[in-house]
C-alpha positions in Angstrom: 128.2 84.5 69.9 130.7 84.7 72.7 130.6 87.5 75.2 133.1 90.4 74.5 133.4 90.8 78.3 136.2 88.4 79.5 135.5 89.6 83.0 134.0 92.3 85.1 136.8 94.2 86.7 136.0 96.2 89.7 138.8 98.7 88.9 138.6 99.5 85.2 141.7 100.8 83.2 142.2 104.5 82.9 140.2 106.3 80.2 141.9 108.5 77.5 141.5 112.2 77.9 138.3 113.8 76.7 140.0 115.6 73.9 141.6 112.4 72.5 140.1 111.2 69.2 139.8 107.7 70.6 137.7 108.9 73.6 134.6 107.5 72.1 136.1 104.0 72.2 137.4 102.3 75.4 138.3 98.8 76.6 138.2 96.3 73.8 137.2 99.0 71.3 133.7 99.2 72.8 131.8 102.5 72.5 131.1 104.6 75.5 127.7 105.8 76.5 129.2 108.9 78.1 131.5 111.6 76.9 131.4 114.0 73.9 130.0 111.5 71.3 127.2 110.3 73.5 126.3 113.8 74.7 126.4 115.5 71.3 124.3 113.0 69.3 122.9 110.1 71.4 120.5 108.9 68.6 123.5 108.8 66.1 125.4 106.7 68.6 122.5 104.3 69.1 122.2 103.8 65.3 125.9 103.3 65.0 125.8 100.6 67.7 122.7 99.1 66.0 124.6 98.8 62.7 127.7 97.3 64.4 126.0 94.8 66.8 122.4 94.5 66.1 119.6 94.9 68.6 121.9 94.3 71.7 125.2 96.0 71.9 128.2 95.9 74.3 128.9 99.3 75.7 130.9 101.1 78.4 129.5 103.2 81.2 131.4 105.9 83.2 134.6 104.4 84.5 134.6 102.0 81.6 132.2 99.6 83.3 131.0 97.1 80.9 127.2 96.6 80.2 124.8 95.7 77.4 122.5 98.2 75.7 119.2 96.9 74.4 118.5 98.8 71.1 115.6 96.7 69.7 112.0 97.4 70.5 111.1 93.6 70.8 114.3 92.9 72.8 113.4 95.7 75.2 110.0 94.1 75.7 111.7 90.7 76.2 113.7 92.1 79.1 110.9 94.2 80.6 108.5 91.3 80.6 110.8 88.6 81.9 111.8 89.3 85.5 112.9 85.7 86.0 115.6 86.2 83.4 116.4 89.9 84.1 116.1 91.1 87.6 115.7 94.6 88.9 117.8 93.9 92.0 121.1 95.6 91.6 122.6 93.4 94.2 123.0 90.8 91.5 125.5 92.9 89.6 128.8 91.2 89.0 130.6 94.6 89.4 131.5 96.4 92.5 131.6 100.2 92.0 134.1 102.6 93.5 132.7 104.7 96.3 132.9 107.8 94.1 131.3 106.2 91.0 128.7 108.5 89.3 126.7 105.3 88.7 126.1 104.7 92.4 123.1 107.2 92.8 121.2 105.4 90.0 122.1 101.8 90.6 122.5 101.4 94.4 119.9 99.1 95.9 116.9 100.8 97.5 113.9 99.2 99.2 111.5 100.4 96.5 109.5 98.7 93.8 112.0 99.8 91.1 114.7 97.4 92.7 112.3 94.6 93.8 111.3 91.3 92.3 108.7 88.6 93.0 106.6 88.6 96.1 108.4 91.7 97.6 107.7 93.6 94.4 104.0 92.5 94.4 103.7 93.6 98.1 105.2 97.0 97.5 103.5 97.6 94.2 100.0 96.8 95.7 100.5 99.7 98.1 101.5 102.0 95.4 98.9 101.1 92.8 96.0 101.0 95.4 97.0 104.3 96.8 97.4 106.0 93.3 93.9 104.6 92.3 92.3 106.6 95.2 93.3 109.9 93.5 90.3 111.5 92.2 91.0 112.1 88.5 88.4 114.8 88.0 89.6 116.7 91.0 93.2 116.3 89.9 92.4 118.0 86.5 90.8 120.9 88.4 94.1 121.4 90.3 96.2 121.2 87.2 94.0 124.0 85.7 94.2 126.0 88.9 98.0 125.8 89.1 98.4 126.5 85.4 96.4 129.7 85.7 98.4 130.7 88.9 101.7 130.3 87.0 100.3 132.1 84.0 99.5 135.0 86.2 103.2 135.5 86.9 104.2 136.2 83.3 101.0 137.0 81.3 101.4 140.7 81.7 105.0 140.6 80.4 104.1 139.1 77.1 107.0 136.8 77.3 108.2 133.7 79.3 110.4 130.8 79.4 108.2 127.8 79.3 110.8 125.5 80.9 111.8 127.6 83.9 108.5 129.5 84.3 106.1 126.7 83.7 107.3 123.1 82.9 109.6 122.9 85.9 107.1 124.4 88.4 103.7 122.9 87.5 104.4 119.2 88.2 105.7 119.8 91.7 102.7 121.9 92.7 100.3 119.1 91.6 102.3 116.3 93.0 102.7 118.1 96.4 98.9 118.3 96.8 98.6 114.7 96.0 101.3 113.8 98.6 99.8 116.0 101.2 102.7 118.5 101.3 101.9 122.1 102.3 101.4 124.3 99.2 104.0 126.8 100.3 106.6 124.2 100.5 106.1 122.9 97.0 108.2 125.1 94.8 111.3 125.1 97.3 110.9 121.3 97.3 110.9 121.3 93.5 114.1 123.2 93.4 115.7 120.6 95.6 114.5 117.7 93.5 115.9 119.3 90.3 119.2 120.0 92.0 119.7 116.4 93.3 119.2 114.7 89.9 121.9 116.9 88.4 125.7 116.6 89.0 126.0 119.8 91.1 128.1 120.5 94.2 124.9 120.9 96.3 123.2 117.7 95.0 123.8 115.8 98.3 122.5 118.7 100.4 119.4 118.9 98.2 118.8 115.2 98.6 118.9 115.6 102.3 116.3 118.4 102.0 113.9 116.0 100.2 114.6 113.2 102.8 114.0 115.6 105.7 110.7 116.9 104.1 109.5 113.3 103.6 110.4 112.3 107.2 108.4 115.4 108.5 105.6 114.6 106.2 105.3 111.0 107.5 105.4 112.2 111.1 102.7 114.7 110.4 100.5 112.3 108.5 100.8 109.5 111.2 99.5 112.0 113.7 96.9 113.6 111.5 96.0 111.4 108.5 94.5 113.0 105.5 93.1 112.1 102.0 96.5 112.0 100.4 99.0 109.5 99.0 101.2 109.6 102.1 98.4 108.8 104.5 97.1 106.0 102.2 100.5 104.4 102.0 100.9 104.5 105.8 97.5 102.8 106.2 97.8 100.2 103.5 97.4 96.5 104.3 100.8 95.8 102.8 102.1 97.2 106.1 105.0 99.3 104.8 107.3 100.5 107.4 108.2 104.1 107.8 111.5 103.8 105.8 109.7 102.0 102.9 107.1 104.7 102.9 109.8 107.4 102.9 111.8 105.7 100.1 108.8 105.3 97.9 107.7 108.9 98.4 111.2 110.2 97.6 111.5 107.9 94.6 108.0 108.8 93.2 108.5 112.5 93.8 111.8 112.6 92.0 110.8 110.4 89.1 107.3 111.9 88.6 108.5 115.5 88.8 111.4 115.2 86.4 109.6 113.0 83.9 106.5 115.1 83.8 108.5 118.3 83.5 110.4 116.8 80.5 107.1 115.6 78.9 105.5 119.0 79.3 108.6 120.9 77.9 109.2 118.6 75.0 105.5 118.5 74.0 105.4 122.4 74.1 108.6 122.5 72.0 107.1 120.1 69.4 103.9 122.0 69.2 105.7 125.3 68.7 108.4 124.2 66.3 107.5 121.1 64.3 105.9 121.9 61.0 103.8 118.7 61.1 102.1 119.9 64.2 101.7 123.5 63.3 100.1 122.6 60.0 97.8 120.0 61.5 96.8 122.2 64.4 95.9 125.0 62.1 93.7 122.7 60.1 92.1 121.1 63.1 93.4 117.6 62.3 95.8 117.1 65.3 94.8 116.5 68.9 96.8 116.9 72.0 96.8 113.2 72.7 98.4 112.7 69.3 101.1 115.3 70.2 101.8 113.5 73.5 102.1 110.1 71.8 104.5 111.5 69.2 106.7 113.0 71.9 106.7 109.8 73.9 107.9 108.0 70.8 110.5 110.5 69.7 111.6 112.1 73.0 110.6 110.0 75.9 111.2 111.6 79.3 113.7 108.9 80.1 115.9 107.7 77.3 117.5 104.8 79.2 116.8 102.8 82.3 120.0 101.3 83.9 118.5 98.8 86.3 118.3 95.2 84.9 120.7 92.4 85.6 120.8 88.9 84.1 119.8 86.3 86.6 121.9 83.7 84.8 123.6 83.0 81.5 121.2 83.7 78.5 121.1 84.9 75.0 119.4 88.1 74.0 119.4 89.6 70.5 122.1 87.2 69.4 124.4 88.2 72.2 125.4 85.8 75.0 124.8 87.5 78.4 126.5 86.3 81.5 124.7 86.0 84.8 125.2 89.2 86.8 125.8 91.4 83.7 124.1 94.7 83.6 121.4 95.1 80.9 120.4 98.7 80.0 116.9 99.3 78.7 117.3 101.6 75.7 113.8 103.2 75.6 114.7 105.9 73.1 116.6 103.6 70.9 113.9 100.9 71.0 111.3 103.6 70.0 113.4 104.2 66.9 113.9 100.7 65.9 113.5 100.4 62.2 111.7 97.1 62.7 108.7 99.0 64.2 109.3 102.5 62.7 110.9 102.2 59.3 110.1 105.9 58.6 110.5 108.1 61.6 108.7 111.0 59.8 105.4 109.0 59.7 103.0 110.1 62.5 102.2 107.7 65.2 98.8 109.1 66.2 97.0 106.8 68.7 99.8 104.3 68.9 100.8 103.8 72.5 103.1 100.8 72.1 106.1 103.1 72.8 108.4 102.2 75.7 108.3 105.6 77.5 106.5 104.2 80.5 108.1 100.7 80.4 106.1 97.5 80.1 105.6 94.3 82.2 105.5 94.1 86.0 107.6 97.4 86.4 105.5 99.5 84.0 105.2 103.0 85.6 102.2 102.9 87.9 101.6 106.6 87.7 101.7 107.0 83.9 98.0 108.0 83.6 98.6 110.7 86.3 101.7 112.1 84.5 99.9 112.2 81.2 96.9 113.8 82.7 99.0 116.6 84.2 100.8 117.2 80.8 97.6 117.0 78.7 95.5 119.3 80.9 98.3 121.8 81.6 99.3 122.2 77.9 95.7 122.4 76.7 94.9 125.1 79.3 98.1 127.1 78.6 97.5 127.2 74.8 93.9 128.1 75.3 94.9 131.1 77.4 97.7 132.2 75.1 96.6 131.2 71.6 99.0 133.5 69.8 102.1 132.2 71.6 105.2 131.8 69.4 108.8 130.8 69.9 110.9 133.9 70.7 114.2 132.5 69.2 115.2 130.4 66.3 114.8 126.7 67.0 118.5 126.2 66.4 119.3 128.3 69.5 117.3 126.0 71.9 119.8 124.1 74.1 119.5 120.6 75.5 121.5 118.9 78.3 122.0 115.3 77.6 123.0 112.7 80.1 123.2 108.9 79.9 119.6 108.5 81.0 117.8 111.5 79.7 117.8 114.7 77.6 116.6 117.9 79.2 115.4 121.0 77.3 117.1 123.9 79.1 115.0 126.9 77.8 111.9 127.5 75.7 111.5 131.3 75.4 108.2 132.4 73.9 106.3 135.7 73.3 102.7 136.5 73.1 100.2 139.3 73.4 100.6 140.9 76.8 97.5 140.5 79.0 96.2 140.8 82.5 94.4 137.7 83.6 91.0 138.0 85.4 92.2 136.1 88.4 95.5 137.8 88.7 96.2 138.5 92.4 98.2 141.4 93.8 101.7 140.7 95.0 101.7 139.2 98.5 98.1 138.0 98.3 97.3 134.8 100.1 96.4 131.8 97.9 92.7 130.8 97.7 91.6 128.3 100.3 92.4 124.7 99.7 89.4 122.6 98.9 89.9 118.8 98.7 87.8 116.8 96.2 86.1 113.7 97.6 88.3 110.7 97.8 87.0 108.0 95.4 88.6 105.6 93.1 87.6 106.5 89.6 88.8 106.2 86.1 90.2 109.2 84.3 87.4 111.0 82.3 87.6 111.4 78.6 90.0 114.2 77.7 88.1 117.4 77.0 88.1 118.2 73.3 85.0 120.4 72.8 84.4 123.7 71.3 86.4 125.4 74.0 89.5 123.2 73.6 92.7 124.6 71.9 93.2 121.3 70.2 90.3 120.5 68.0 90.5 117.3 66.0 89.2 113.9 65.3 88.7 111.3 68.1 
């Protein structure tokens, strides 16, 4: 099959207005991955593309930039596992974006593992994986419980809360900041800056600078006073990262881990509270929290699309001829719904972790176990503390903000029996002293599912 892309213009033709019925189609009749159709029902768009083109479809990105969207589960694996054919280095792209392109923040080359290949990728990844391996998994769980309880104290007496803004958006940054060596009092303001910079707001650039400045100060402090934390370990690693490489990896990891973990926590809580399959199974003791997390990562992965692979040369993928330099988009959410691997989406996927949520191959997310531990422990603790928690509005009133790369739950209001928690501190009280667990490399312990766990089920 010949490529539908006759060329890769750096200046695309103008797009029709948003209200125009043809807005979903652009140059050459190709469908857009942005605009009303994509934002309203992205999964419907993926299935339409699958029916029209098969497992790999030509699409248009903002500015009508041409790219390929990988819809098939196997085809996604083929791209993820073959860096010699599909590079993560955006400097290979045969398109030059305009200075104001919204694609620049997510595709511009950075000296981090997400954009590196070969020996350079191996060097950088060794520093990341070795440092992450030093995080004490047992101690990390204790901190997740501690911060879950602390957040719970802020709304338990009211008998109501928004589990997105009051919980899911705050918990990950508190845990991650401790792992990074960031002062506890700086965690929540930093989390606000991270959330702002990944959204198209007028203050996003300013928020990004707040994150960069915080990382620069953190590096200066840890060079002078090393500690048992990710920043200090990166600075001392034998891969010999320079200060800018450490800064960029800290920023990249903080943004990606915070946003993805917050989405995972929010989406799992929503499913537990609204999905009849889970409510029924939970009541009967047949569903465990790991099952719920697996289902969410199949149905609602924290990232729906990864826009950072480029063909290193002319090749064929899913029956489509890809030109060297073409952008190849990893459709994680679409691949997870591929009829070839999930002919019936209503069938539970308990224990099946062949989903694409964390990627595969050499670029598989190095912190996936940590993110899953945060979500698992936090949700189990919260539901154990508030066992009668219920959604406070009809599910149809829950709103989601969809972008090209992710879907974010905006609110999750709940109500429950009002209570004062035993450890509730008076306003203005100082937090308890920080006690660091011993620094040892250890595997994550089995997930607690005993008599005291909220989720009781088979394992």
